[in-house]
C-alpha positions as a Markdown table, in Angstrom:
| # | Residue | x | y | z |
|---|---|---|---|---|
| 1 | Met | -11.7 | -24.6 | -6.2 |
| 2 | Ala | -14.4 | -22.6 | -8.0 |
| 3 | Thr | -13.2 | -20.5 | -10.8 |
| 4 | Asp | -14.8 | -17.5 | -9.6 |
| 5 | Pro | -13.8 | -16.9 | -5.8 |
| 6 | Leu | -15.6 | -14.0 | -3.9 |
| 7 | Leu | -12.3 | -12.9 | -2.7 |
| 8 | Phe | -11.8 | -11.4 | -6.2 |
| 9 | Glu | -15.7 | -10.3 | -6.9 |
| 10 | Pro | -15.7 | -6.8 | -7.1 |
| 11 | Leu | -18.2 | -5.1 | -4.1 |
| 12 | Lys | -20.2 | -1.8 | -5.1 |
| 13 | Ile | -20.7 | 0.4 | -2.0 |
| 14 | Arg | -22.8 | 3.4 | -2.8 |
| 15 | Glu | -21.0 | 4.9 | -6.0 |
| 16 | Val | -17.5 | 3.1 | -5.2 |
| 17 | Thr | -16.5 | -0.3 | -6.5 |
| 18 | Leu | -13.9 | -2.2 | -4.8 |
| 19 | Pro | -12.2 | -4.3 | -7.4 |
| 20 | Asn | -11.9 | -7.3 | -4.7 |
| 21 | Arg | -12.7 | -8.1 | -1.2 |
| 22 | Ile | -9.2 | -7.5 | 0.5 |
| 23 | Val | -8.8 | -4.6 | 2.5 |
| 24 | Leu | -5.5 | -3.1 | 4.3 |
| 25 | Ser | -6.6 | -2.5 | 7.9 |
| 26 | Pro | -5.4 | 0.8 | 9.2 |
| 27 | Leu | -1.7 | -0.1 | 10.5 |
| 28 | Cys | 0.0 | 2.8 | 12.5 |
| 29 | Met | 3.3 | 3.7 | 11.3 |
| 30 | Tyr | 4.5 | 6.3 | 13.8 |
| 31 | Ser | 6.3 | 8.3 | 10.8 |
| 32 | Ala | 4.7 | 11.6 | 10.6 |
| 33 | Asn | 6.0 | 14.8 | 11.4 |
| 34 | Ser | 3.4 | 17.2 | 13.4 |
| 35 | Gly | 0.6 | 15.0 | 11.6 |
| 36 | Val | 2.3 | 15.7 | 8.3 |
| 37 | Ala | 3.0 | 12.5 | 5.7 |
| 38 | Ser | 6.4 | 11.6 | 5.2 |
| 39 | Asp | 8.0 | 9.8 | 2.4 |
| 40 | Trp | 7.4 | 6.6 | 4.7 |
| 41 | Gln | 3.5 | 6.8 | 4.5 |
| 42 | Phe | 4.0 | 6.9 | 0.3 |
| 43 | Ala | 6.4 | 4.3 | 0.1 |
| 44 | His | 4.1 | 2.2 | 2.9 |
| 45 | Leu | 0.8 | 2.7 | 1.2 |
| 46 | Ser | 1.9 | 2.5 | -2.4 |
| 47 | Thr | 3.3 | -0.8 | -1.6 |
| 48 | Phe | -0.2 | -2.7 | -1.3 |
| 49 | Ala | -1.7 | -0.8 | -4.0 |
| 50 | Arg | 1.2 | -2.5 | -6.1 |
| 51 | Gly | 0.0 | -5.8 | -4.2 |
| 52 | Gly | -3.6 | -6.0 | -5.6 |
| 53 | Val | -5.4 | -4.9 | -2.6 |
| 54 | Gly | -8.7 | -3.6 | -3.2 |
| 55 | Leu | -9.0 | -1.0 | -0.3 |
| 56 | Val | -6.0 | 0.5 | 1.0 |
| 57 | Phe | -6.5 | 2.5 | 4.1 |
| 58 | Ala | -4.4 | 4.9 | 5.6 |
| 59 | Glu | -3.6 | 4.5 | 9.4 |
| 60 | Ala | -5.5 | 6.2 | 12.2 |
| 61 | Thr | -5.7 | 10.0 | 11.4 |
| 62 | Ala | -5.8 | 12.2 | 14.4 |
| 63 | Val | -8.7 | 15.0 | 14.0 |
| 64 | Glu | -6.9 | 17.4 | 16.4 |
| 65 | Pro | -3.2 | 17.2 | 18.1 |
| 66 | Arg | -4.4 | 15.8 | 21.2 |
| 67 | Gly | -6.0 | 12.9 | 19.2 |
| 68 | Arg | -2.7 | 11.2 | 18.1 |
| 69 | Ile | -1.7 | 8.0 | 20.1 |
| 70 | Thr | 2.0 | 9.3 | 19.6 |
| 71 | Pro | 3.6 | 12.6 | 18.5 |
| 72 | Arg | 4.6 | 10.9 | 15.3 |
| 73 | Cys | 1.3 | 10.0 | 14.3 |
| 74 | Leu | -0.4 | 11.2 | 11.2 |
| 75 | Gly | -3.0 | 14.0 | 11.3 |
| 76 | Ile | -5.5 | 15.6 | 9.1 |
| 77 | Trp | -6.8 | 18.6 | 11.4 |
| 78 | Thr | -5.0 | 20.9 | 8.8 |
| 79 | Asp | -4.9 | 21.5 | 5.0 |
| 80 | Glu | -1.0 | 21.2 | 5.0 |
| 81 | Gln | -1.8 | 17.6 | 6.2 |
| 82 | Ala | -4.5 | 16.8 | 3.5 |
| 83 | Asp | -2.1 | 18.3 | 0.8 |
| 84 | Ala | 0.6 | 16.0 | 1.7 |
| 85 | Leu | -2.0 | 12.7 | 1.4 |
| 86 | Lys | -2.8 | 13.9 | -2.0 |
| 87 | Pro | 0.1 | 11.9 | -4.0 |
| 88 | Ile | -0.8 | 8.5 | -2.0 |
| 89 | Thr | -4.5 | 8.8 | -2.8 |
| 90 | Ser | -3.3 | 9.7 | -6.6 |
| 91 | Phe | -1.1 | 6.8 | -6.8 |
| 92 | Ile | -3.5 | 4.0 | -5.5 |
| 93 | Ser | -6.0 | 5.1 | -7.8 |
| 94 | Ser | -3.8 | 4.7 | -10.6 |
| 95 | Met | -3.1 | 1.1 | -9.8 |
| 96 | Gly | -6.7 | 0.6 | -9.6 |
| 97 | Ser | -7.1 | 0.1 | -5.9 |
| 98 | Val | -9.3 | 2.5 | -3.6 |
| 99 | Pro | -7.7 | 4.8 | -1.2 |
| 100 | Gly | -9.5 | 4.8 | 2.2 |
| 101 | Ile | -8.8 | 6.7 | 5.4 |
| 102 | Gln | -9.6 | 6.2 | 9.1 |
| 103 | Ile | -10.3 | 9.0 | 10.9 |
| 104 | Ala | -9.7 | 8.8 | 14.7 |
| 105 | His | -9.0 | 10.5 | 18.3 |
| 106 | Ala | -6.9 | 8.4 | 20.5 |
| 107 | Gly | -8.6 | 9.7 | 23.7 |
| 108 | Arg | -7.3 | 8.5 | 27.1 |
| 109 | Lys | -4.6 | 6.7 | 25.1 |
| 110 | Ala | -3.0 | 9.5 | 23.7 |
| 111 | Ser | 0.6 | 10.9 | 24.0 |
| 112 | Ala | 2.4 | 7.7 | 24.1 |
| 113 | Ser | 5.8 | 6.5 | 22.6 |
| 114 | Pro | 5.9 | 4.3 | 19.6 |
| 115 | Pro | 5.3 | 0.5 | 19.9 |
| 116 | Trp | 9.3 | -0.2 | 19.8 |
| 117 | Asp | 9.4 | 2.0 | 22.8 |
| 118 | Gly | 7.0 | -0.3 | 24.7 |
| 119 | Gly | 4.1 | 2.1 | 24.1 |
| 120 | Lys | 4.5 | 4.4 | 27.1 |
| 121 | Pro | 2.9 | 7.1 | 28.5 |
| 122 | Val | 4.6 | 10.7 | 27.3 |
| 123 | Asp | 4.7 | 13.1 | 29.8 |
| 124 | Ile | 3.1 | 16.6 | 29.4 |
| 125 | Gly | 6.1 | 18.5 | 27.6 |
| 126 | Asp | 8.4 | 15.8 | 27.2 |
| 127 | Ser | 9.4 | 16.0 | 23.5 |
| 128 | Thr | 11.8 | 12.7 | 23.0 |
| 129 | Trp | 9.3 | 11.7 | 20.2 |
| 130 | Gly | 8.9 | 15.0 | 18.3 |
| 131 | Asp | 6.2 | 17.0 | 19.5 |
| 132 | Pro | 5.9 | 17.5 | 23.4 |
| 133 | Gly | 3.6 | 15.3 | 25.5 |
| 134 | Trp | 0.4 | 16.8 | 26.0 |
| 135 | Gln | -3.0 | 16.3 | 28.3 |
| 136 | Val | -5.2 | 13.5 | 27.6 |
| 137 | Leu | -8.9 | 13.7 | 27.2 |
| 138 | Gly | -11.6 | 10.9 | 27.8 |
| 139 | Ala | -15.1 | 10.5 | 28.8 |
| 140 | Ser | -14.2 | 10.3 | 32.5 |
| 141 | Ala | -11.3 | 10.9 | 34.5 |
| 142 | Val | -10.4 | 7.3 | 34.7 |
| 143 | Pro | -6.9 | 6.6 | 33.6 |
| 144 | Leu | -6.0 | 3.4 | 31.1 |
| 145 | Ala | -3.9 | 1.8 | 33.7 |
| 146 | Asp | -1.5 | 2.5 | 36.5 |
| 147 | Gly | 1.3 | 5.0 | 35.3 |
| 148 | Trp | -0.9 | 6.8 | 32.6 |
| 149 | Gln | -2.3 | 10.1 | 32.8 |
| 150 | Thr | -5.6 | 11.0 | 34.4 |
| 151 | Pro | -7.6 | 12.1 | 31.1 |
| 152 | Lys | -9.4 | 15.3 | 31.5 |
| 153 | Ala | -13.0 | 14.6 | 31.3 |
| 154 | Met | -14.6 | 16.5 | 28.3 |
| 155 | Ser | -17.3 | 19.0 | 28.9 |
| 156 | Glu | -20.3 | 19.3 | 26.6 |
| 157 | Ala | -18.7 | 22.3 | 24.5 |
| 158 | Glu | -15.8 | 20.2 | 23.9 |
| 159 | Ile | -17.6 | 17.2 | 22.9 |
| 160 | Ser | -19.3 | 19.4 | 20.4 |
| 161 | Glu | -16.1 | 20.7 | 19.3 |
| 162 | Leu | -14.8 | 17.0 | 18.7 |
| 163 | Val | -17.9 | 16.3 | 16.7 |
| 164 | Ser | -17.1 | 19.0 | 14.4 |
| 165 | Ala | -13.3 | 18.3 | 14.4 |
| 166 | Phe | -14.5 | 14.6 | 13.1 |
| 167 | Ala | -16.8 | 16.5 | 10.4 |
| 168 | Asp | -14.0 | 18.9 | 9.2 |
| 169 | Ser | -11.3 | 16.1 | 8.9 |
| 170 | Ala | -14.0 | 14.1 | 6.6 |
| 171 | Arg | -14.2 | 17.0 | 4.5 |
| 172 | Arg | -10.4 | 17.3 | 4.0 |
| 173 | Ser | -10.0 | 13.2 | 3.3 |
| 174 | Ala | -12.4 | 14.1 | 0.6 |
| 175 | Glu | -10.6 | 16.7 | -0.8 |
| 176 | Ala | -7.4 | 14.9 | -0.4 |
| 177 | Gly | -8.5 | 12.1 | -2.7 |
| 178 | Phe | -10.0 | 9.5 | -0.3 |
| 179 | Lys | -12.9 | 7.4 | -1.4 |
| 180 | Val | -14.1 | 5.5 | 1.6 |
| 181 | Leu | -13.9 | 6.7 | 5.3 |
| 182 | Glu | -13.8 | 5.2 | 8.6 |
| 183 | Ile | -14.6 | 6.5 | 12.0 |
| 184 | His | -12.8 | 4.5 | 14.6 |
| 185 | Gly | -14.5 | 3.6 | 17.7 |
| 186 | Ala | -12.7 | 0.5 | 18.7 |
| 187 | His | -9.5 | -0.2 | 20.5 |
| 188 | Gly | -10.4 | 2.0 | 23.7 |
| 189 | Tyr | -9.9 | 5.2 | 21.9 |
| 190 | Leu | -12.0 | 8.1 | 22.3 |
| 191 | Ile | -15.1 | 7.0 | 20.9 |
| 192 | His | -14.6 | 3.6 | 22.7 |
| 193 | Ser | -14.1 | 5.1 | 25.9 |
| 194 | Phe | -17.6 | 6.8 | 25.9 |
| 195 | Leu | -19.0 | 3.7 | 24.7 |
| 196 | Ser | -17.6 | 1.3 | 27.8 |
| 197 | Pro | -19.1 | 1.7 | 31.1 |
| 198 | Leu | -15.8 | 1.1 | 32.4 |
| 199 | Ser | -14.2 | 4.3 | 31.0 |
| 200 | Asn | -17.6 | 6.2 | 31.1 |
| 201 | Gln | -18.8 | 7.1 | 34.6 |
| 202 | Arg | -20.4 | 10.4 | 33.2 |
| 203 | Asn | -23.9 | 11.4 | 34.8 |
| 204 | Asp | -25.3 | 13.6 | 32.0 |
| 205 | Lys | -26.9 | 13.0 | 28.7 |
| 206 | Tyr | -23.4 | 11.2 | 27.4 |
| 207 | Gly | -23.1 | 8.4 | 30.2 |
| 208 | Gly | -25.2 | 6.4 | 32.1 |
| 209 | Asp | -27.4 | 3.9 | 29.9 |
| 210 | Leu | -26.4 | 2.2 | 26.5 |
| 211 | Glu | -28.6 | 5.1 | 24.9 |
| 212 | Gly | -26.3 | 7.9 | 26.8 |
| 213 | Arg | -23.4 | 5.9 | 26.2 |
| 214 | Met | -23.3 | 5.8 | 22.4 |
| 215 | Arg | -24.7 | 9.3 | 21.9 |
| 216 | Phe | -21.1 | 10.3 | 21.1 |
| 217 | Ala | -20.4 | 8.0 | 18.8 |
| 218 | Leu | -23.6 | 8.5 | 17.1 |
| 219 | Glu | -23.4 | 12.4 | 16.6 |
| 220 | Val | -19.7 | 11.9 | 15.2 |
| 221 | Ala | -21.4 | 9.6 | 12.8 |
| 222 | Lys | -24.2 | 11.7 | 12.0 |
| 223 | Ala | -21.9 | 14.8 | 11.4 |
| 224 | Val | -19.2 | 12.8 | 9.5 |
| 225 | Arg | -22.2 | 11.5 | 7.2 |
| 226 | Ala | -23.3 | 15.3 | 6.6 |
| 227 | Ser | -19.9 | 16.3 | 5.6 |
| 228 | Trp | -18.6 | 13.2 | 3.7 |
| 229 | Pro | -19.7 | 12.9 | 0.1 |
| 230 | Glu | -23.3 | 10.9 | -0.1 |
| 231 | Glu | -21.8 | 9.0 | -3.2 |
| 232 | Leu | -18.7 | 7.5 | -1.0 |
| 233 | Pro | -19.0 | 4.9 | 1.7 |
| 234 | Leu | -18.6 | 5.5 | 5.3 |
| 235 | Phe | -17.3 | 2.7 | 7.6 |
| 236 | Phe | -17.3 | 2.4 | 11.6 |
| 237 | Arg | -14.8 | 0.4 | 13.8 |
| 238 | Ala | -16.1 | -1.1 | 16.7 |
| 239 | Ser | -14.8 | -3.4 | 19.3 |
| 240 | Ala | -17.6 | -5.7 | 19.3 |
| 241 | Val | -16.7 | -6.9 | 22.9 |
| 242 | Asp | -14.1 | -5.5 | 25.5 |
| 243 | Asn | -14.7 | -8.1 | 28.2 |
| 244 | Asn | -15.4 | -5.0 | 30.4 |
| 245 | Gly | -19.1 | -4.4 | 30.2 |
| 246 | Trp | -19.5 | -3.7 | 26.2 |
| 247 | Glu | -21.0 | -6.7 | 24.8 |
| 248 | Leu | -21.9 | -8.0 | 21.4 |
| 249 | Asp | -25.9 | -7.6 | 22.0 |
| 250 | Asp | -24.6 | -3.6 | 22.6 |
| 251 | Ser | -22.5 | -3.7 | 19.3 |
| 252 | Val | -25.7 | -5.2 | 17.3 |
| 253 | Val | -27.9 | -1.9 | 18.9 |
| 254 | Leu | -25.2 | 0.5 | 17.8 |
| 255 | Ala | -24.5 | -1.1 | 14.6 |
| 256 | Arg | -28.3 | -0.7 | 13.7 |
| 257 | Ala | -28.2 | 3.0 | 14.8 |
| 258 | Leu | -25.2 | 3.6 | 12.9 |
| 259 | Lys | -26.9 | 2.2 | 9.6 |
| 260 | Ser | -29.9 | 4.5 | 10.0 |
| 261 | Ile | -27.3 | 7.4 | 10.0 |
| 262 | Gly | -25.7 | 6.1 | 6.8 |
| 263 | Val | -22.9 | 3.9 | 7.9 |
| 264 | Asp | -22.4 | 1.4 | 5.1 |
| 265 | Val | -20.1 | -1.6 | 6.8 |
| 266 | Ile | -18.9 | -2.3 | 10.3 |
| 267 | Asp | -15.4 | -3.1 | 10.9 |
| 268 | Cys | -15.6 | -5.8 | 13.5 |
| 269 | Ser | -12.6 | -5.7 | 16.0 |
| 270 | Ala | -12.6 | -6.2 | 19.8 |
| 271 | Gly | -10.8 | -5.2 | 23.1 |
| 272 | Gly | -8.7 | -2.6 | 24.0 |
| 273 | Ile | -10.3 | -0.5 | 26.6 |
| 274 | Thr | -7.9 | -1.5 | 29.1 |
| 275 | Gly | -4.9 | -1.4 | 26.6 |
| 276 | Ala | -5.5 | -5.2 | 26.1 |
| 277 | Pro | -7.1 | -7.4 | 23.3 |
| 278 | Ala | -10.4 | -9.1 | 24.0 |
| 279 | Phe | -10.8 | -12.9 | 23.5 |
| 280 | Arg | -13.7 | -15.4 | 22.9 |
| 281 | Ala | -12.8 | -18.7 | 25.1 |
| 282 | Lys | -11.2 | -21.5 | 23.5 |
| 283 | Asp | -13.6 | -24.3 | 22.1 |
| 284 | Asp | -13.3 | -26.1 | 25.5 |
| 285 | Gly | -14.2 | -23.2 | 27.4 |
| 286 | Thr | -11.0 | -22.2 | 28.5 |
| 287 | Pro | -9.8 | -18.4 | 28.4 |
| 288 | Ile | -7.5 | -17.1 | 25.8 |
| 289 | Lys | -4.9 | -15.6 | 28.2 |
| 290 | Ser | -2.1 | -14.1 | 25.3 |
| 291 | Ser | -2.1 | -13.0 | 22.1 |
| 292 | Gly | -0.1 | -16.1 | 21.1 |
| 293 | Glu | -3.1 | -18.2 | 22.0 |
| 294 | Arg | -5.5 | -16.5 | 19.5 |
| 295 | Pro | -7.0 | -19.2 | 17.0 |
| 296 | Arg | -7.2 | -18.2 | 13.3 |
| 297 | Gly | -9.9 | -15.9 | 12.7 |
| 298 | Phe | -10.8 | -15.7 | 16.3 |
| 299 | Gln | -12.8 | -12.3 | 15.6 |
| 300 | Val | -14.7 | -13.5 | 12.7 |
| 301 | Pro | -17.6 | -14.5 | 14.8 |
| 302 | Tyr | -18.3 | -10.9 | 15.6 |
| 303 | Ala | -18.6 | -9.7 | 12.0 |
| 304 | Ser | -20.8 | -12.7 | 11.5 |
| 305 | Glu | -23.1 | -12.2 | 14.2 |
| 306 | Ile | -23.5 | -8.4 | 13.4 |
| 307 | Lys | -24.0 | -8.9 | 9.7 |
| 308 | Lys | -26.6 | -11.0 | 10.6 |
| 309 | Glu | -28.3 | -9.4 | 13.3 |
| 310 | Ala | -27.9 | -5.9 | 12.3 |
| 311 | Glu | -28.2 | -6.8 | 8.7 |
| 312 | Ile | -25.4 | -4.5 | 7.5 |
| 313 | Lys | -22.2 | -5.2 | 5.6 |
| 314 | Thr | -19.3 | -6.3 | 7.6 |
| 315 | Met | -15.3 | -6.6 | 7.4 |
| 316 | Ala | -13.8 | -9.8 | 9.0 |
| 317 | Val | -10.7 | -9.0 | 10.8 |
| 318 | Gly | -8.0 | -11.2 | 13.2 |
| 319 | Arg | -5.6 | -13.9 | 12.4 |
| 320 | Ile | -6.7 | -14.3 | 8.8 |
| 321 | Ile | -3.9 | -15.7 | 7.1 |
| 322 | Asp | -4.6 | -17.8 | 4.2 |
| 323 | Ala | -6.5 | -17.5 | 0.8 |
| 324 | Glu | -8.6 | -20.2 | 1.7 |
| 325 | Gln | -9.5 | -19.3 | 4.9 |
| 326 | Ala | -10.5 | -15.9 | 3.8 |
| 327 | Glu | -12.6 | -17.4 | 0.9 |
| 328 | Ala | -14.6 | -19.4 | 3.3 |
| 329 | Ile | -15.3 | -16.6 | 5.5 |
| 330 | Leu | -16.9 | -14.9 | 2.5 |
| 331 | Arg | -18.7 | -18.2 | 1.2 |
| 332 | Asp | -20.2 | -18.6 | 4.7 |
| 333 | Lys | -21.6 | -15.1 | 4.7 |
| 334 | Asp | -19.8 | -14.3 | 7.6 |
| 335 | Ala | -18.7 | -10.9 | 6.4 |
| 336 | Asp | -18.5 | -9.1 | 3.0 |
| 337 | Leu | -14.7 | -7.9 | 3.1 |
| 338 | Ile | -11.3 | -9.0 | 4.6 |
| 339 | Gly | -9.3 | -7.2 | 6.7 |
| 340 | Ile | -5.7 | -8.1 | 6.8 |
| 341 | Gly | -2.8 | -6.4 | 8.6 |
| 342 | Arg | 0.1 | -7.8 | 10.0 |
| 343 | Glu | 0.1 | -10.8 | 7.1 |
| 344 | Leu | 0.1 | -8.2 | 4.6 |
| 345 | Met | 2.9 | -6.2 | 6.3 |
| 346 | Tyr | 4.5 | -10.0 | 6.2 |
| 347 | Asn | 3.6 | -10.0 | 2.4 |
| 348 | Pro | 2.5 | -7.0 | 0.7 |
| 349 | Phe | 1.9 | -9.2 | -2.4 |
| 350 | Trp | -0.6 | -11.5 | -0.2 |
| 351 | Gly | -3.4 | -10.4 | -2.8 |
| 352 | Leu | -1.5 | -11.5 | -5.4 |
| 353 | His | -0.4 | -14.8 | -4.1 |
| 354 | Ala | -4.0 | -15.5 | -3.4 |
| 355 | Ala | -5.0 | -14.9 | -6.8 |
| 356 | Glu | -2.7 | -17.6 | -7.6 |
| 357 | Thr | -3.9 | -20.1 | -5.3 |
| 358 | Leu | -7.6 | -19.3 | -6.2 |
| 359 | Lys | -7.7 | -18.6 | -9.6 |
| 360 | Asn | -4.6 | -20.6 | -11.0 |
| 361 | Glu | -4.2 | -19.9 | -14.8 |
| 362 | Thr | -5.6 | -16.2 | -14.7 |
| 363 | Ala | -3.6 | -15.2 | -11.6 |
| 364 | Leu | -0.8 | -13.4 | -13.1 |
| 365 | Glu | -3.1 | -10.8 | -14.7 |
| 366 | Gly | -3.3 | -8.8 | -11.5 |
| 367 | Trp | 0.6 | -8.2 | -11.4 |
| 368 | Pro | 1.5 | -4.7 | -12.1 |
| 369 | Asp | 2.6 | -4.2 | -16.0 |
| 370 | Gln | 6.3 | -3.4 | -14.4 |
| 371 | Tyr | 6.0 | -6.6 | -12.7 |
| 372 | Arg | 4.2 | -9.0 | -15.0 |
| 373 | Trp | 6.6 | -9.6 | -17.8 |
| 374 | Ala | 9.0 | -10.8 | -15.3 |
| 375 | Ile | 6.9 | -12.5 | -12.9 |
| 376 | Thr | 5.5 | -14.4 | -16.1 |
| 377 | Arg | 8.7 | -16.0 | -17.2 |
| 378 | Arg | 9.5 | -17.0 | -13.7 |
| 379 | Ala | 6.2 | -18.8 | -13.8 |
| 380 | Asp | 7.0 | -20.4 | -17.4 |
| 381 | Leu | 10.6 | -21.6 | -15.7 |
| 382 | Glu | 8.8 | -23.3 | -12.6 |
| 383 | Lys | 6.6 | -25.4 | -15.0 |
| 384 | Asn | 9.9 | -26.2 | -17.4 |
| 385 | Asp | 11.6 | -27.4 | -13.5 |
| 386 | Arg | 8.8 | -29.6 | -12.9 |
């Protein structure tokens, strides 16, 4: 293995330099109180900064109360919510990592229970999970699935208000100390519901052809870019395909348009418009029918194609398990950043262990001072045991 792995090569985007290419993907924790971060958010996110992750994203953070996935999801529609995030961004920065935030609106997938309760719809007024359930919004009055609320189709005035809400949340995010911002336009949430012809059946300027269905996403991105400091990077998370009318070619067109507005990185995921992930076929052409059948790196081809065709930086996600796999993705120029979620939850020190694998003798330099003196002794004892 080369002594200068790309996984640990800094990357400058605008005026922010990421210390390495490892990114904590936004991970919903369902532990906020009326949108205000709790001690859990601090404990959760600080762990990954201690673990050497270059860019630490806070979870999908709602731009208005109705934009939360669950009543316990994080929000940034008030100054109080932004203030509660300042200790988190301060600590992440103190560890040499970069704090990032994903701003979002859940749309027709909102007002649900946490996944450990099945992610079921929460009825309007039901206070089981804290704040009472609410009327959900969507591009059109098309429910997610049987048993889910029929969303209120947004008026053009309501669309304009939501665009402003995204911009206001971007401003608060900068004030809270975040240095990277991501717009959540994937997984069947509000922006994606405008992009997909399955959920967008409008006949006004926000529906119909690809240009119309992209309009809301582009208006949000333009407003956010104007509100977010020019020197700070802007990401956009997209479902590259959703298997229900939104295809990879559409994502390339969207990525080019986002780049012209000032988006710097496309975070390339897939699926979610029906509440289920989208999968490519197996190598033999047979369909992948469940999450358990997903091959390693199953979404990396999306990042590769969008990077090449739209000439924009991309982040690869989707069952990226070990250091060698991550390094190969970067070496093959399939992506510029490696987004990791479940593996980092399983092992918050994944990045430091990856450094041991790829950098060998210099690996222990990345451990915090408070840990390194003991970890070094442990490494010396292991050598003596051999």
